[in-house]
C-alpha positions as CSV (number, residue, x, y, z in Angstrom):
1,M,32.4,29.2,-25.3
2,K,34.9,29.9,-28.1
3,R,38.1,27.9,-28.0
4,Y,41.0,30.4,-28.4
5,W,44.1,29.4,-30.3
6,F,46.0,32.1,-28.4
7,K,45.4,33.2,-24.8
8,A,46.1,36.6,-23.5
9,K,49.3,37.0,-21.4
10,K,48.8,37.4,-17.7
11,Y,51.2,40.3,-17.5
12,G,51.6,42.9,-20.3
13,W,50.0,42.9,-23.7
14,G,50.1,40.0,-26.2
15,W,49.3,36.4,-26.6
16,Y,50.8,32.9,-26.2
17,P,49.7,29.7,-28.1
18,A,47.1,27.8,-26.1
19,T,46.1,25.0,-28.6
20,F,47.6,22.7,-31.2
21,E,46.6,25.2,-33.9
22,G,48.3,28.0,-32.2
23,W,51.5,26.1,-31.9
24,V,51.3,25.1,-35.6
25,I,51.1,28.8,-36.5
26,I,54.0,29.8,-34.3
27,S,56.0,26.8,-35.7
28,I,55.4,27.9,-39.3
29,Y,56.5,31.5,-38.4
30,I,59.7,30.2,-36.8
31,V,60.5,27.8,-39.7
32,Y,59.9,30.7,-42.2
33,F,62.3,33.0,-40.4
34,T,64.9,30.3,-40.0
35,A,64.8,29.6,-43.8
36,R,64.9,33.3,-44.5
37,A,68.0,33.7,-42.3
38,F,69.9,31.2,-44.5
39,I,68.8,32.9,-47.7
40,F,69.5,36.3,-46.2
41,D,73.1,35.3,-45.3
42,S,73.8,34.3,-48.9
43,K,72.3,37.5,-50.3
44,V,74.1,40.0,-48.0
45,N,77.5,39.6,-49.7
46,S,76.1,39.9,-53.2
47,N,75.6,43.2,-55.1
48,S,71.9,42.6,-55.5
49,F,71.1,43.1,-51.8
50,S,68.5,45.7,-50.9
51,V,67.0,46.4,-47.5
52,F,63.5,47.2,-48.7
53,P,62.6,43.6,-49.9
54,F,64.2,42.3,-46.7
55,L,62.0,44.6,-44.6
56,F,58.9,43.5,-46.6
57,E,59.9,39.8,-45.9
58,I,59.9,40.6,-42.2
59,L,56.9,42.9,-41.8
60,L,54.4,40.9,-44.0
61,P,54.6,37.6,-42.1
62,T,54.7,39.4,-38.7
63,G,51.6,41.3,-39.7
64,V,49.9,38.1,-40.8
65,L,50.8,36.5,-37.4
66,L,49.4,39.5,-35.5
67,V,46.1,39.3,-37.5
68,I,45.8,35.6,-36.9
69,C,46.5,36.1,-33.2
70,Y,43.9,38.9,-33.0
71,L,41.2,36.9,-34.9
72,T,41.7,33.6,-33.1
73,G,42.8,34.8,-29.6
74,E,41.4,36.6,-26.6
75,K,40.9,40.3,-27.1
76,P,44.2,42.1,-26.3
77,K,44.4,44.6,-23.5
78,W,47.0,45.6,-20.9
79,R,47.0,43.1,-18.0
80,W,48.9,43.1,-14.8
81,G,48.2,39.8,-13.0
82,D,45.0,38.7,-11.3
83,K,42.8,41.4,-10.0
84,H,40.6,39.0,-8.0
85,K,43.2,38.6,-5.2
């Protein structure tokens, strides 16, 4: 049996971290965005701010996170609780 880093949610669509490796990935993602928030705050008031690099800095790591979840987690599908009850 394959050990999944991310388990499928019981309700809805998506994953949650189920192993140490999954929690490390989520922690890196959170630390990245926390650091970016401080850098973003300093750039907003300058004349060199542009929204497109900022969107790229959001979409790229989020896409990477989704790919990692897809590759190392249970296959996603819409779930609505236990059907065995």
